[in-house]
Every structure is written in structure tokens, then in C-alpha cells.
C-alpha positions in Angstrom: 52.1 72.4 38.1 54.6 74.0 40.3 54.2 77.0 42.6 56.8 79.6 43.4 57.0 81.1 46.9 59.4 84.0 47.3 60.4 85.4 50.7 61.9 88.8 50.2 62.4 92.1 52.0 65.1 94.8 51.9 65.0 95.1 55.7 67.3 92.9 57.7 66.2 90.9 60.8 62.6 90.2 59.8 63.0 86.4 59.8 63.4 85.8 56.0 65.8 82.9 56.5 63.9 81.3 59.3 60.6 81.6 57.4 62.2 80.1 54.2 63.8 77.3 56.2 60.6 76.4 58.0 58.6 76.5 54.7 61.1 74.2 53.0 61.1 71.7 55.9 57.3 71.8 56.2 56.9 71.1 52.5 59.5 68.4 52.5 57.7 66.7 55.4 54.5 66.7 53.4 56.3 64.9 50.6 56.6 67.9 48.3 59.7 68.5 46.3 61.1 71.9 47.1 64.1 74.0 46.1 65.5 76.6 48.4 67.7 79.2 46.7 69.9 81.3 49.0 71.0 84.5 47.3 71.9 86.3 50.4 75.6 87.3 50.5 75.9 86.0 54.1 74.6 82.6 53.0 72.7 82.0 56.3 70.1 79.7 54.7 72.9 77.6 53.2 74.7 77.4 56.5 71.4 76.4 58.3 71.1 73.5 55.8 74.4 72.1 57.0 76.9 73.6 54.5 79.5 75.1 56.8 81.7 76.8 54.2 79.6 77.9 51.3 82.6 79.6 49.6 84.1 76.2 48.8 81.0 75.1 46.9 81.5 74.3 43.2 78.4 76.4 42.3 77.5 79.8 43.5 74.1 81.6 43.3 74.9 83.4 40.1 75.6 80.2 38.3 72.5 78.5 39.7 70.2 81.4 38.8 71.7 81.6 35.3 71.0 77.9 34.8 67.5 78.2 36.1 66.7 81.1 33.8 68.1 79.1 30.9 65.9 76.1 31.7 62.9 78.3 32.2 63.2 80.1 28.9 64.0 76.9 27.1 60.6 75.5 28.2 58.7 78.8 28.0 57.0 78.1 24.6 55.8 74.7 25.9 54.4 76.3 29.0 52.4 78.9 27.1 51.1 76.2 24.7 49.9 74.2 27.7 48.3 77.3 29.3 46.4 78.1 26.1 45.2 74.6 25.6 43.8 74.5 29.2 41.3 77.3 28.5 
């Protein structure tokens, strides 16, 4: 079973990028698979991960999020079936 951790705040300068980056690195060091999604217009997390020019990427956050939503909803009935059978 996967877990979702969201780091969000409307206020700037509260260490959202730093916290997200450190969580991702810490989980990866523990052998966990993790996915960091940077939806900030400034793409600071993406730059911290070594991609210097995010504008040149083939995929942008709107495409990635659309694909994730598609995959989630495609597997949604199986997920609910699994949850009901675990009771």
C-alpha cells in the first residue's frame, strides 16, 4: 500500500521545497520508492534535483498530473474492491 505525503502552503518562504527534497532523499535512502511532483511555477524542486532548464523538458506538470489522475481513476474500482475485501 502506498502513502501520499503532500507539502503545501500558500505562503512563500516556509521551506516547502527544502522539506519535500529532504523527505524524498530520506525515503530513497531507506530503500523506498518515491515520486516528487513539482507543481510550483518557479520549478525550484526540479532545479534542486539537477534539471537546470525545466522549460526544455518533454513533459510539464499539467501533463504529468493529467496522466496520474487517469491512472488513479482507471484503477479506482480495483482499489475499492480491495478495501472492501480487507474488512
